[in-house]
C-alpha positions as CSV (number, residue, x, y, z in Angstrom):
1,M,-42.7,6.4,115.2
2,Q,-45.5,4.8,117.3
3,C,-46.5,1.2,116.9
4,K,-50.2,1.4,117.4
5,W,-50.8,-2.3,117.7
6,A,-48.1,-2.7,120.4
7,L,-49.6,0.2,122.4
8,L,-53.1,-1.3,122.0
9,Y,-51.9,-4.7,123.4
10,I,-49.9,-3.1,126.2
11,E,-53.0,-1.1,127.2
12,R,-55.1,-4.2,127.1
13,W,-52.6,-6.1,129.3
14,L,-52.4,-3.3,131.8
15,T,-56.2,-3.0,132.2
16,A,-57.2,-6.6,132.0
17,P,-59.0,-7.8,135.1
18,L,-57.5,-10.5,137.4
19,E,-59.3,-13.5,138.8
20,Q,-58.5,-14.3,142.4
21,D,-60.4,-16.8,144.5
22,G,-63.1,-17.0,141.9
23,Q,-63.7,-13.2,141.9
24,R,-63.0,-10.8,139.2
25,I,-60.8,-7.9,140.2
26,E,-60.6,-4.7,138.1
27,R,-57.2,-3.1,137.7
28,D,-56.2,0.4,136.9
29,R,-52.4,0.3,137.1
30,G,-49.3,-1.9,137.1
31,T,-48.8,-5.5,136.2
32,P,-49.1,-8.5,138.6
33,Q,-46.0,-9.6,140.3
34,G,-44.5,-12.3,138.1
35,G,-46.8,-11.4,135.2
36,V,-45.4,-12.3,131.8
37,M,-45.5,-8.7,130.6
38,S,-43.7,-7.2,133.7
39,P,-40.2,-7.9,132.4
40,I,-41.0,-6.6,129.0
41,L,-42.6,-3.4,130.2
42,S,-39.9,-2.8,132.8
43,N,-37.2,-3.1,130.2
44,L,-39.0,-0.6,127.9
45,F,-39.4,1.8,130.8
46,L,-35.8,1.5,131.9
47,H,-34.5,1.9,128.4
48,Y,-36.1,5.4,128.2
49,A,-35.9,6.4,131.8
50,F,-32.4,5.1,132.8
51,D,-30.4,4.0,129.8
52,L,-30.9,7.2,127.8
53,W,-30.6,9.3,130.9
54,M,-27.2,7.7,131.7
55,K,-26.0,8.3,128.1
56,R,-27.1,12.0,128.3
57,T,-26.1,12.8,131.8
58,Y,-22.9,10.7,132.3
59,P,-21.6,10.0,128.8
60,D,-18.0,9.2,130.1
61,L,-19.1,6.5,132.7
62,P,-19.3,3.0,131.4
63,W,-22.4,1.1,132.7
64,C,-24.4,-2.0,132.1
65,R,-27.9,-3.1,132.9
66,Y,-29.3,-6.6,133.4
67,A,-33.1,-6.5,133.3
68,D,-33.9,-4.3,136.3
69,D,-30.4,-4.3,137.9
70,G,-27.6,-2.1,136.8
71,L,-23.9,-1.3,137.4
72,V,-22.1,1.9,136.9
73,H,-18.3,1.5,136.6
74,C,-16.7,4.4,138.5
75,R,-13.0,5.0,138.9
76,T,-13.4,7.3,141.9
77,E,-16.1,8.0,144.5
78,Q,-16.5,11.5,143.0
79,E,-17.6,9.9,139.6
80,Q,-20.5,8.1,141.3
81,P,-23.8,9.4,139.8
82,E,-26.2,11.1,142.2
83,R,-29.4,9.2,142.7
84,Q,-31.7,11.4,140.7
85,L,-34.2,8.9,139.5
């Protein structure tokens, strides 16, 4: 299910121009460092890109994620996931 109003506001946020030193700067990607939407968007992305990948690829390894940091609990070095992202 898609939430059309959420996608609309995310798109507006990502394309809204910045004002810097009195000048308007058009943007075509990303969010500004420290922007209020950055943590929300990164958590959404990491949920789908990392969390679900870990559950699918390494279902026996316990792990946790704190915002954009994560920790995989391995018992041996051989259990350590390869850096595939």
